[in-house]
C-alpha positions in Angstrom: -54.3 -94.0 61.6 -57.5 -92.6 59.7 -61.3 -91.8 59.1 -64.4 -93.9 58.7 -67.2 -95.3 60.6 -67.6 -97.6 63.4 -70.5 -99.5 63.8 -71.3 -101.0 67.3 -73.9 -103.8 67.5 -75.3 -104.3 71.1 -76.3 -107.6 71.3 -77.3 -108.9 74.8 -75.9 -109.6 78.0 -75.9 -112.8 80.4 -75.6 -113.3 84.1 -75.5 -109.5 85.1 -74.8 -109.0 88.7 -76.4 -106.5 90.7 -79.1 -106.0 93.8 -81.9 -104.0 93.2 -83.8 -102.3 95.6 -86.9 -104.3 94.8 -85.0 -107.5 93.4 -85.2 -106.8 89.6 -82.5 -105.1 87.2 -83.4 -102.8 84.4 -80.0 -102.6 82.7 -79.2 -100.2 79.9 -75.7 -99.4 78.6 -73.5 -96.4 77.7 -71.3 -96.8 74.8 -68.2 -94.8 74.7 -65.3 -94.3 72.1 -63.4 -91.1 73.3 -65.4 -88.1 73.9 -68.6 -89.7 72.0 -71.2 -91.5 73.7 -74.5 -93.4 73.0 -76.7 -94.6 75.2 -79.1 -98.2 74.9 -82.6 -98.1 76.0 -83.4 -99.7 79.3 -84.0 -103.3 79.1 -87.2 -103.4 81.2 -88.0 -106.1 83.0 -85.2 -108.4 81.6 -83.6 -108.8 85.0 -80.1 -110.0 84.6 -80.3 -111.2 81.3 -81.2 -108.5 79.1 -81.6 -108.2 75.4 -81.3 -104.7 73.4 -80.2 -105.2 69.7 -79.2 -101.8 69.2 -76.5 -100.2 66.7 -74.9 -97.2 67.7 -72.4 -95.1 64.9 -69.4 -93.5 65.9 -67.1 -91.1 63.8 -63.4 -92.1 63.9 -60.9 -89.6 62.9 -57.6 -90.2 63.7 -54.4 -89.0 62.5 -52.4 -90.8 64.9 -50.7 -94.0 64.2 -49.8 -95.4 68.0 -53.2 -94.3 69.6 -54.9 -97.0 71.0 -58.7 -97.1 69.9 -60.9 -98.4 72.5 -64.8 -99.0 73.1 -66.2 -98.9 76.6 -69.7 -100.3 77.7 -70.5 -99.3 81.3 -73.8 -101.1 82.5 -75.8 -99.3 84.7 -79.4 -100.0 86.3 -82.0 -97.7 85.9 -83.6 -96.7 89.4 -86.4 -94.4 89.4 -86.1 -93.4 93.2 -82.3 -93.1 93.3 -79.1 -92.8 91.0 -78.5 -95.5 88.6 -76.6 -98.5 90.0 -73.4 -99.3 88.3 -73.2 -103.0 87.2 -70.2 -103.0 85.6 -68.4 -102.6 82.7 -66.6 -104.2 79.5 -63.9 -102.7 77.4 -62.6 -103.7 73.8 -59.7 -102.9 72.1 -60.4 -101.7 68.5 -57.1 -100.6 67.6 -56.7 -103.6 65.2 -60.1 -103.6 63.5 -59.2 -100.1 62.5 -56.2 -100.8 61.2 -57.2 -103.3 59.1 -60.4 -101.9 57.6 -58.1 -99.0 56.5 -55.8 -101.5 54.5 -59.2 -103.6 53.2 -61.6 -100.6 53.2 -63.9 -102.7 55.9 -63.2 -104.9 58.9 -65.8 -107.0 61.2 -65.8 -108.7 64.2 -69.1 -110.9 64.8 -70.9 -110.9 67.5 -68.8 -112.3 70.6 -69.0 -112.1 74.5 -66.8 -110.0 76.7 -66.5 -110.1 80.1 -68.5 -107.4 82.2 -66.2 -106.8 85.2 -66.9 -104.4 88.8 -64.7 -101.7 89.7 -62.4 -104.4 91.8 -61.9 -106.5 88.5 -64.5 -109.1 90.0 -66.6 -110.8 87.1 -70.0 -109.5 86.6 -71.5 -111.2 83.6 -71.2 -110.7 80.0 -72.4 -108.8 77.3 -72.0 -109.7 73.3 -71.3 -107.0 70.9 -70.3 -107.0 67.0 -68.3 -104.3 65.3 -67.7 -103.5 62.1 -65.4 -100.6 61.0 -65.9 -98.9 57.3 -63.5 -96.6 56.0 -64.2 -93.8 54.5 -63.1 -93.0 50.6 -60.4 -90.1 50.0 -59.9 -88.9 47.2 -55.9 -88.1 46.3 -56.0 -84.7 44.7 -59.9 -83.8 46.2 -60.7 -83.0 42.2 -62.9 -84.9 40.2 -62.2 -88.3 39.2 -61.7 -89.6 35.3 -63.4 -87.6 32.1 -61.6 -85.9 29.1 -62.7 -83.3 27.4 -62.9 -83.1 23.5 -62.7 -80.7 21.3 -63.3 -80.4 17.6 -63.3 -78.2 14.7 -65.8 -77.7 12.2 
């Protein structure tokens, strides 16, 4: 497939479902691409409609052409007195985005809404995310590009 940089712009979420002991949510997002994970800040006191406006970067390096490239967004509620509660997740297939970026040098998905679902696939709100892929520049022979040597005699 190719090599490059995947930039994920985590914008916000709306209508997140979940119950907290004290009645308010402090959501954060764990973004995963294969074995790479990034964690957002916790949106304190923003409840069911948090805003993050954060960018995460993932290195893409894949030689297999038939591999599915997927981003997973796990949304959790931060709790001080107990383990964090799972609110739901969204997944985005970025295989085509990476393919187009390899051909054109870059490709972009403008911020769009994706459904957040619970383990039973029930709707639990939506998350807004934008994604950009930029292909890594690779030199064909690994050597210097261009240039020539001029020699002359006196």
